[in-house]
C-alpha positions as CSV (number, residue, x, y, z in Angstrom):
1,M,-9.1,-28.2,9.6
2,I,-6.4,-28.4,7.0
3,N,-6.0,-32.2,7.8
4,M,-9.3,-32.7,6.3
5,L,-7.6,-31.9,2.8
6,T,-4.4,-33.9,3.6
7,N,-6.4,-37.2,4.5
8,K,-8.3,-37.2,1.3
9,T,-7.2,-38.5,-1.9
10,N,-9.8,-36.7,-4.0
11,N,-10.3,-33.3,-2.9
12,E,-12.9,-32.5,-5.7
13,P,-16.1,-32.7,-3.9
14,L,-14.7,-30.3,-1.1
15,I,-13.4,-27.9,-3.8
16,S,-16.6,-27.9,-5.4
17,E,-18.7,-27.5,-2.3
18,M,-16.4,-24.6,-1.2
19,G,-16.6,-22.5,-4.4
20,S,-20.3,-23.0,-4.2
21,F,-20.1,-21.6,-0.6
22,F,-17.6,-18.7,-1.5
23,T,-20.1,-18.0,-4.6
24,A,-22.8,-17.4,-2.6
25,L,-21.0,-14.9,-0.3
26,A,-19.6,-13.3,-3.4
27,D,-22.8,-11.9,-4.6
28,K,-23.2,-8.0,-3.5
29,T,-26.9,-8.5,-2.4
30,R,-26.3,-11.5,-0.4
31,L,-23.3,-9.9,1.2
32,E,-25.3,-7.2,2.1
33,I,-28.0,-9.6,3.6
34,V,-25.2,-11.3,5.6
35,L,-23.7,-8.0,6.9
36,F,-27.0,-6.7,7.8
37,L,-28.1,-10.0,9.7
38,I,-24.9,-9.9,11.6
39,K,-25.5,-6.4,12.8
40,S,-29.5,-6.7,13.4
41,G,-29.0,-10.5,14.8
42,E,-32.3,-11.5,13.1
43,S,-34.8,-10.0,10.9
44,S,-37.9,-10.7,8.6
45,V,-37.6,-10.5,4.6
46,Q,-39.5,-7.3,4.8
47,D,-37.2,-5.6,7.4
48,I,-34.3,-6.9,5.3
49,A,-35.9,-5.3,2.0
50,N,-36.5,-1.9,3.7
51,N,-33.2,-1.5,5.3
52,L,-31.4,-2.3,2.1
53,G,-33.7,-0.8,-0.3
54,K,-34.5,-3.6,-2.3
55,S,-37.6,-5.7,-3.3
56,Q,-39.0,-8.4,-1.1
57,S,-38.8,-11.0,-3.8
58,L,-35.3,-10.2,-4.6
59,I,-34.4,-10.6,-0.8
60,S,-36.3,-13.9,-0.5
61,H,-34.6,-15.2,-3.8
62,H,-31.2,-14.4,-1.9
63,L,-32.1,-15.7,1.2
64,S,-33.1,-19.1,-0.1
65,C,-29.5,-19.3,-1.8
66,L,-28.1,-18.4,1.7
67,K,-30.3,-20.8,3.5
68,N,-29.3,-23.5,1.0
69,C,-25.6,-22.8,1.5
70,G,-25.9,-23.1,5.3
71,V,-25.2,-19.5,5.8
72,V,-28.4,-18.4,7.3
73,N,-31.4,-20.2,9.2
74,V,-35.2,-19.3,9.3
75,V,-37.6,-19.7,12.0
76,K,-41.5,-19.1,11.7
77,K,-42.9,-16.5,14.1
78,G,-46.4,-16.4,13.5
79,K,-47.1,-15.5,9.7
80,F,-43.4,-14.3,9.5
81,S,-40.0,-15.8,8.5
82,I,-37.1,-14.6,10.9
83,Y,-33.9,-14.8,9.2
84,A,-30.4,-15.0,11.1
85,I,-27.1,-16.3,10.7
86,N,-26.8,-19.9,10.9
87,N,-23.9,-20.2,13.5
88,K,-20.8,-18.5,14.6
89,E,-18.5,-20.0,12.1
90,V,-20.3,-17.9,9.6
91,I,-19.7,-14.9,11.6
92,E,-16.0,-15.8,12.0
93,I,-15.6,-16.3,8.4
94,I,-17.1,-12.9,7.7
95,N,-14.7,-11.3,10.5
96,L,-11.6,-13.1,9.1
97,A,-12.5,-11.8,5.4
98,I,-13.0,-8.2,6.7
99,N,-9.7,-8.4,8.3
100,H,-8.1,-9.8,5.2
101,V,-9.7,-7.1,2.9
102,S,-8.6,-4.5,5.1
103,S,-5.0,-5.8,5.2
104,Y,-4.9,-6.6,1.4
105,S,-7.6,-3.9,0.0
106,K,-5.0,-2.0,-2.7
107,S,-3.9,-5.3,-4.1
108,I,-7.4,-7.1,-4.2
109,L,-8.6,-3.8,-6.2
110,S,-5.7,-4.0,-8.4
111,C,-6.1,-7.6,-9.2
112,D,-6.3,-7.8,-13.3
113,V,-8.0,-11.3,-12.9
114,L,-10.9,-9.8,-11.0
115,K,-11.0,-6.8,-12.9
116,K,-11.7,-9.0,-16.0
117,R,-14.4,-11.0,-14.4
118,K,-16.6,-7.6,-13.9
């Protein structure tokens, strides 16, 4: 995968797209949705909203972003839209992030740069 970077003379488009992808995952509500879908497999907007204690309109808004970023997919089942994690790579990214955060929790939480952004 890293070869994708070394073979390009201009990494700006890739960096911009990756930044957008990670920004999508950085939002607390979107991350809650992703973790819920990983556990549940698939779910409707109503079920996600009920389980997370948030409004359907808020969940729909965030699911739209996650869908546009390729994190989730949606299929129609009757009159319901059912959402699921788009592919194994997304689950792998989340699992890698969980492992990383578990290893570096103290230093992540003490990062002055991230504290200033909140």
